[in-house]
N, C-alpha and C positions, 0 to 999 in steps of 0.2 A: 600441553601446548595450546596457545590461543586459537589457532586455526581449527583444532579439533573441537574446542568448545563452541566456536562459531558454527561449525558444521553440525554439531549436535543440536543446537538451538534451532537452526533452519530445518533440520530433519524432524524435530519434535513438532514444530509448528506446521510442517507440511503433512505430517501423519495425523496430527490432532489439532486441526485449526481452531482457533478461538473465534467466537462471534460469527460462526458460519451457519447462518440460517436466514430464512425469509423474515422480514420485519413488516408486519401488517400496519403499524402506525407510523411508518416512515413518512416524512413530508418532503423528502428529496430523494432522488435516486438517479442512477446512471448505469449504462452498460458499457463494457469495454471488451475489446477483442485484440488478440495478438496473432495475426495470420501466420507469422513465422513459426511460432511454436504451437499454435492451436489453443492457447489459453483463452477462456471466456469467463467474464465476471459481471455480476450484477451487484451493485453497491447500494446500500440503503442507509440513509441518515435521518435522524430526528433532530432537527435544529430548533431550539427554543430560545428566544431572546438573544440570538446571535451566538449561542453556545451549542456545541455538538453534545447533545445529551446521550445519544445512543448511535451506534453504527454497527452494521453487520454486512455480510456478503454471502453470495451463493455463486457457484460456478465450478469449473473444472480447469485444471491447469497443471503445469509441471511443479516440481517441489519448490523452486524459487518463487514462482508466481503465487502459489498458495501461501507459503510462509510469509511473503511480503504483505499480502492482504491481511493475514492473521495478525502479524505484528503491528501493521498500520492501524487496525481497528483498536488494538489495545492502547496505542499511543494517542489516539484522537479524542477519546472521551473526556469531556470537560474543557476542551480547547475552544477558543473563539475561532471564527472563520479566519481572521488574520494570523492567529497562532498556527492554525492548520496549514495555511498557505506557506508560512515561513518554514514549517517542518518539511513540507513538500520540497521547497527550494533547497533546504539543507540536505535532504535525502538525495535529490537529483545531483547536487554538487558532490556528494560522497561517491556516487557511481560514475561521474563523468569528468571530474577534475582532480587535481592533486592538492586542492586546498586543504588546510588543516581541518580535521574532523571536528564538527560542532558538538559541544557537550550536550546540546539540546536533543540530540538524536537518541540518547539512552541506548536501549537494547538494539535499536536499528543499525548500530555500527556493525552488527554481525554480517551485513551485506557488503562490507568494504572490499572483500575479495572479488566481488562480482565484476568490478571494473576491469579486471584482468581477462574477462570473457565477454567481449563486446556484444555478442549475440544474445547473451543472457541479461544484459542491461534492460532490454525491452520487457523481459519477463518480470524483472524486479520492479519496474516502474509502471506497469499496467494499472495496478490498483490505484496508484497515486495520480495518474492522469485521469482516471475515472473519478477519483475524489474531486479533482478540480472542476470537472463537469457537473458533478452533483452539488458542490458548494455554490457554484454559479447558477445552478438551477436551469441549465441550458436545455436539458432533455436530449441533447445530441449524443448519439453513440460515439464512443471513443475507439480509435484504432491506433496501434503503435506504428503503422506504416504511413 
């Protein structure tokens, strides 16, 4: 069943997150916090020539938050800032609208069931809102509230 596969991918990424480490040579970073669930995230980017060359995160959070950050980091490498922002918009639409699922989301479609649990949408989008702050180099902490 598709739901079982999606659940399996989310559990795998929450138990074994990819790109979960400090990045000493990051040239952009941001911090995010979800007070509702207690998720905390530090996101690190190395952007060169307008391209996301590397991305990682550190933090603690629920399974949805951790899996979202992990899958997001896998999806961003090699993308331009504009492509990353479009991916963010498509991901947000996946969780908040009934729009057709964008093919550009790839593995991120595993989060399609999250929209049925409104309190969990903030968990899934925390890393993405933090990404927006990091890409824009604002230095402002991000809160889901």
